[in-house]
Structure formats: structure tokens, C-alpha cells
N, C-alpha and C positions, 0 to 999 in steps of 0.2 A: 562672336556673331550671335545675334538674337533673331529668332524666327517666331513670329506671331501669326495666328490665323483665326478667323471666325468660322466655326462649323455650322452648317445649316441644321435647322430643326424641322424636318419634313413631317408632313401629315399624309397618311396612307388611307386609301379607300377600301383596302381588302379587309377581311375579318381580323379582329383584334389579336387573335392568337398567333398571327404571323407578323405583327408589328415589330416584335423584338428582333426577329431574324433580319428583317429589312433595315431596321435602324442600325444593326451591327454591320450589315453590308455597306450601308452608306458611310458609316464612320471609317471603315477600312479603306474605302475608295477615296475619301477625302484626305486621309493621312497619306495614302500612296501618292496622290497628286502633290500634296504639300512637300513631301520629302523626296520627290523625284530628283531634284538637283543633288541632294546628299547621296542618293543611290548611285548616280553617275560618278560622283567624286569617289565613292567607295569602290567603284569598279575600275576606273582608269586613272584616278588621282587628279589633283588640282593644285596649282601654285597658290600659296597663301602666305601672308605676311605674319611673322611671329612678333611677340612683344618687343623684340630688339630691332624691328624693321628689316629683318632679313627674310628673303623669300625662301620658302620651304615647299617641297613637293609632298603633299599631304593626302591622306585617305580618310574617309569619314564613315567608319562602320557604326552600326547601332550598338552602343556600349551599354547603356543603362536606361531604364524606364522606371520612374518613381510613381507607383500606382498602389491603390488599395486592392483588396482581394477581388471584388467584383470587376473592377476595371482590368486587373491582370488576367482574369478569365476571359474577358472580352478580347483583349489583345492577343492572347495565346490561341484563341479559337476553341477553348475548352467549353464543354457544356456545363449546365448547372450541376452542383454537387460534385464537382471534380476539381482536383488541384491544378493550378495554372503552370506549375513548374515540374510536376511529376505526373505519372500515369495513375495515381491513386484515386479511387472513388471515395464517396463519403463514408462507406462502411469500413474503410481502411485508414481513416484519419487518425485513429488512436493507436496504430501499430507502433511498436518500439524500434522501428528501423526506417531508413529512407527507401522509398520505392524508386523504380527506374525513372530517370528524368525524362521530361517531355522535350526531347531534342528535335531539331529541324528535320532530320531524316525520318524520325518516328511519325511526326505530323504529316509529312509528305506521303508516307506509306499508307496512313489511315485515310487521307484524302483520296488517294488512288483507289482504295478499296470501296469507298463510298461512291466514287464516280462510276465504278463498274456496276453497282446496283442501281444508281440513279444518274443516268448519263446527262439528262437535261438539267443544268444548273439553275436555269430560270424557272423551272417548275418548282416553285417555292414549297408548296405542300409536300410533294413527293420527295424532294431532296432533303428538306429539313427533317422529315419523318425518318429517313434512313440515317442521316447524320447523328440524330439524337438517340439511336439505338444504344443499348447498354454496352455492346461490344466496341462502339466507336466513341460515344460521349463527346460529340462536337456541338458547336452552336449554330451550324448551318452556313458558315462562311467558308468558302473555298479560296477566294481571292484575298488572302491575308496580306496586309500591306508589307510585311517583312519577308515574304517568300522570295521576292526578287531583289532583296537587299543582301549583298554578299556578306558572308560570315555572321549573319544574324541567327541567333538561337534563343528561343524563349527561356530555356533553362539557365541561360547566362545573363541576358539583358533584363530580366524581371528581377529587380533588386528587393531585398528585405526592406520593409518600410517601418521604421521604429514607432511612429505615432500610432498607427492602427494595429500593427502586428504584435506590439509589446504592451504599450500603455493602455490602449483600448481593450485588448484582450484581458489584461489584469482587471480592468473595471467591469467588464461583462461577465467574467467567469470567476476569478479568484475572489473578488470582493463579494460576489453573489454567493459563493460557497460559504464564505465566513459569515455572511448575513444569516444563512439558514442554520448554521451550526451554533452560533452564539446569539442569544436573545439580547435585545437592547441596543443593537447596532442600528442607528438611524440611517435612512436612505436620503440621498441627495439628488437634486434635479438641476439640469442646466450646468453641468460641470464641463470644464475644458481640459486640454492636455496638461496644463499646469497643475490643476487639482488632482489629476490622476497620478502625477509624480509625487505630489506632497503626501497623498494617502499611502503610496507604496513605501515611503520612508519609515513610517511607524506602524505598518500593518502587522508585521511579525511581533513587535513588542506588545501590541494590543491583544493578539490572540494567544500569546504564550502563557501557559498556565491555566487558561480558560478552555481551550480546545484540546482534544486528545493529542498526545505527543506525535503519533504517526501523522495526524492531519497537519500539525504545525510543521513537521519535517517536510511534508509533501509541498506545502505552500512555500516554504523557505527555499526549496530546490528551484522552483520556478522563479522566485524573486532573485536568487543569486544568478540564475541564467540571464535575467534582464539586466542586472548590474554589470555583468561581465561584457555583454555585447555593446554596452554603451561606452566602452573605453575607446578613446581615439586611436590607440595603438594596441593591437592584439597579436600576441606571439603564439607559438605552437603549444606552449603549456596552457595558455588560456583557452585555446581551441579544444584541447583535450578535456579541460575542466567543464566546458560547455556540454560535451558529450556525457560526462559523468553526472552532471546535474539532470539532464534529460533521462538518463538511465535510472537515477534515484527516483525521479517522479514516476516513471513508468512502473517501477517496482512497488511503490507505495500508493498509487492512485486509487486502488480499490477502497481504501478507507473513506474516500470522498463519497463513493456510492453507498457504502455501508452506513455512513452517517446521514444519508438522505440529503446531502448538500447539493447535489446536482439534480435540479428539478425545475420544472416550469411553474407557471402560476397555479396549475390545477393538479399536476401529478409529478411523480418522480421520474427521472430519466436514467435508464440503465445502460447507456452507450456513451461513446466518446466521439461522436460525429461533429468534431470542432475543426473547421478548416485551418484556423490559425495555429492549432496544436500540431497539425501535420506540417505546416510551414516551418516550425521550429526545427524539424529534422533536417531541413535544407540550409540551416544557418552556418554550420561549420564548413560544408563544401563551398558555400558562397564566399565566406571570409577568405578561404585559401585562394580563390580565383580572383576576387574583386576587391579585397581589402576590408577595412573596418566598415560595418554597415551604417554607422552614424552619419557618414557623408551623404546618405540617401534619405535623410530625414525630410518629411513633408511639413514640418512646423512653419517654415518660412512662407510657403504657398498658402497653407491654411490660415495663418495669421493675416496674410495679405487679403484673403477673401473677407475677413472681418473688417479690416481697415478700409478697403476700397470698394466693398459692396454692401455689407450689412449696415455699417454705420451711416453711410450716405443714404441708404434706403430708409432708415429710421427718421431721417430729416426730411424725407419727401412726403407727399400727400397720399402715397400708396396707389396712385393712379398714373399710368403711363410713366413709370418711375425710371425706365432705362435712360431717356434723355436727361432727366433730372440728375441721375447719378453721374453721367458723363460730364454734365455742366459743372457740377460741384467739384469733381476731380480736376477739371480744367482750371477752375478758379484757384484751387489749392496749389496746383503746379505754377500758375502765374505768380502767386504770392511768394513761393519759394524762389523763383527766378528773379523777382524784383528784389528780394532781400539779398540774394547773392550779388546781384549787379551793384546795388548801392554799397554793399560792404567792400567790394573790389574797388569802387570809385573812391570811397573814403580812405581805404588803405593806401591807394596810389597817391592821393592828395597829401596825406600825412607824411609819406616817404619823400615826396618832392619838397615839402616844407623843411624837413630835417636836413636834407642834403644841400639845400640852397643857402643856408646860413653857415658858410664856411668859417666866418670869424669867430663864432661861438663854439666851434667844435672842441677845442681844447678844454673849455669850461665844462662842456657836457661830459667829456671823459672823466674830468676830475670829480664831478658831482655824481658819478656812478650811473652813466647813461646805459650801462649794460643791462640793468633791470628793465629799462624802457624797451630795449631791443628784445628782451625775453618776452615781455608782454605783447609786443607786436607779433613775435613768432607764434605765441599762443593764440592770438586773434586769427592769424592766417591758418593755423591748424584747425581751429573751429570752423573757419570759413570753408576749408576744403572738406571737412566732415559734412557740413551742410550740403556741399556740392555732390558728395557721394550719395547722400540720402535721396537726392532727386533723380539719380540715374537708375 
């Protein structure tokens, strides 16, 4: 089952400092409307057909959501500079342990406390001011779309996302630290996830012998952590090794500050307020509950955004480009369907011609017609591959 929806892009007449709260409320309301049938099925169940055409009585809980960190905060109802899966705030992101998880019951308790101080939910200034207090750290949305979805829990359905939480983190932090410690490392622009992976392959070999040993060991611990979590199968020994790698990094991370590697453009930074560093502490519990995190990779959707949005946009005249992109994609789909249809027709015609000539069948067998049959099977395999690409 595939569910697609177009979300509105509203414009508000209130002061700009309340636009973010209103946009978040609109998003949750839209998702709640879209997923209403799934919530009903999660509550009372529904008869569905499985791949073997047998009817099954099924339930549809919210199992997983693949999001980057800002989107995860929005879905969980967490305020800025807070973790979407735990109750940690930004000053606690560098702690060497996992903080209490942001469970469903915990969020409900905080929302009830906010409602006691600000009873009028639609008094946006007053409610958002209370919700964003340091003791609550919410984003001002009380009607979260998953609150009436049975068995939904943000600490469970918010999955680790490899592209942003591992590879982008390495590019934004590890590479930057090495750049400040070692002179002569050139910077790159407009790099994608593939380049991030390629650089990770030889990063340790580049800095070994040039950077302090403690610094190299610290970066190696993070790199080993990323290598392990990319495994399609992860056992208990590998989960324990993840915890050991994080513990090694936490033990030696002071060398990064001592070398002045963690810094902005203008000054050095003496803290570890890195959201993705805190999310690494939740990796081992997530693997035990939901399996290997590579199944939640956003590479497919990110690449589709390039193929189906960015490339058609470059072919447009940059004016009123939405209809042009849709028209271009429609033409590409029609070409695919035409190719598949003509291939099916030609394959059917050739099969009819081969079976109609019964008199020459023995000669075909003697001359080795098996190779022709294999070629035909390969053609059909390629045909079905093209058909899958259009789905």
C-alpha cells in the first residue's frame, strides 16, 4: 500500500515569531487527517490481502519514521536545542551516557503540565511561551498527530538515519577537526553522500602519523562506530563493540579541544553541544528494539529528489517551474511505458513464430536452440527489470 499526499504551504498574518508554531500545528493536523484510516486500523484491525492472496486480520501501528534531526524534533514535539528521542537538552549532548527516553507517557505528562499553566491552546503567544520554558522544552504543539495512534512512541518510531546522522556528521565535524589540526587539507564544495563515504575510507590513513596519536585514536573510534552500524546483520557482540567505541571517544575527546580543532570561523568552541553526538548514544538500544539501522537509510529518497526534482528543474526556464517538472516527468514515464509495451509485443510475436513452425523443431534442437531460449529469457529478465524501475 502506498499513500501519497500534498501538504499545504500556508501564509500567516500574525507576527513572524509565531509562524513556526503555526506551521508545526498545521503539519501535525494534516498528517493526522491523512493517517486517520491507519489509526482506525491500528485500533480495531482490518482485513488485508497478503502477497499469497490470503486474507489476514491486520493492525497498522506507527512503526518507523525516517527523518533528519530537525524533522524528528518537529514530529516528537520537542523544542529547539533538545533531543527528539530523549529528554536531553543541548548542554547534555556530550554526556557519556544515554538520558531518559522521550516516551509517550512522558510527553503526555509535560503537555498536561503546560495546559495547567496555559489553558487556552489557541492563545498562541501565551501557550507557546509556556511550552518553550526550560522545564518543558516543547515546540508549542499539543495536538501531536501520533497521540491518538495506538502504541506509538517517539522513542521507538524515530529511527536512526544513516545519511544525516553518520555520514553528514563525519563531514561536518570529523573532517572539520582534521582540517584544523593538519595544514594542507583542501576543502570541498557541493559534495554528496557518496563523496562523504569515499573520504571516510581513507581519512584515518591520511591523518595517521601527522596528527597526535590520541587525536587519531579518537577519530578512529568514531569511524569504527560508523562502520559497525552499517552492517546488515548486527549481533550482541557488535552492539557491545558500539558501546566500547563511544566510551573510547568520550574518554579521549578532550584532545580535540586541546588541539583547538573544534572551532567556528572566528573562535574556538569549548563544548560538545552536538545533537548528532547525543543520538549516537541511542544507537545500541534502537538496534536491540528495531534491528539493523541501515534499513532506515534515506539515500533512496534523497537520490529521488535529485532525479525527479533537481534535474528537471535545471532543464526548465526557472519560471513557473512546477508544471514544467510535472510535464517532464510525465513524458519520461510515457517513454518507459511505450518501451515496455513494444518489448512485450515483440517478445510475444517472436514466441508465436517459434512455436508455429513445428516442422523445424527437431532441427532447432539439434542446432542448439537452447542458447536462443536463454537469450530470450535474458531479454524477458531485462524487460521485467525495466518494469520494476517504472513502479
